[in-house]
N, C-alpha and C positions, 0 to 999 in steps of 0.2 A: 280402809282396807279390811277385807273379810279374811280371817285366818282359819276359821273352822267351817268351811263350806259344806262338809259332809254331814254336819249335825242336822237333825230333823226336828221339825216342830209340827204341831197340829193347829193350824190357823182357823179362826172362827171370826165371823163378822161381828163388829161391835154392836150393830143393831140387834142381832140375835141375842146377845147377852142382855142388852137393855130390855128387850121384850120379855125375857124370862124373869128378870127382876120385877118388872111391872106386874107380871101375872102372879107373883107370890102373894100369899095371904098376909095381910098386915096384922092379923090377929094371932099369928103363929107364935107360940111361947117358947118352943125349943129351937136351938140353932138349926139352920138349914145348910146342908152341904150339897153342892152341885158339882158334877163332873161334866163340864161342857167340852165338846169337841166333835169333830167330824169322824174321827177314827181313821183319817187318811193323813199319814205323815208326808210332809213336803220338805225336801232338803233345801238348805239355804242356797246351795248352788243352783237348783232348779228355779227357785224364786228369783235369784239374780238374773238368770237367763230370761225368764218371762218378763220381768220389769225392763231389762235392757232392750229386749226386742220391741216392747211397746213404746219406749221413749227414744228408740233408735240411737243407742250409745254402745260403745265397745266395752264389754264387761271385763275383758281379760286383765286389764290393769287394776281392777277392783278386788280380785281374788288372789290370795297367795296359797 
């Protein structure tokens, strides 16, 4: 059961993260800091709606 459906997250593909890591220089001596994201927040509620539509389930009993 999802209780905080109004919270928002910035989702990114795992492949995009992996590609960035693979492109990093292995000779870098200082720590690297990355801020990965799309800049587009998605609410958990909207995510549940999208997934439930794709897999054809009733989402209403999943969200409080």
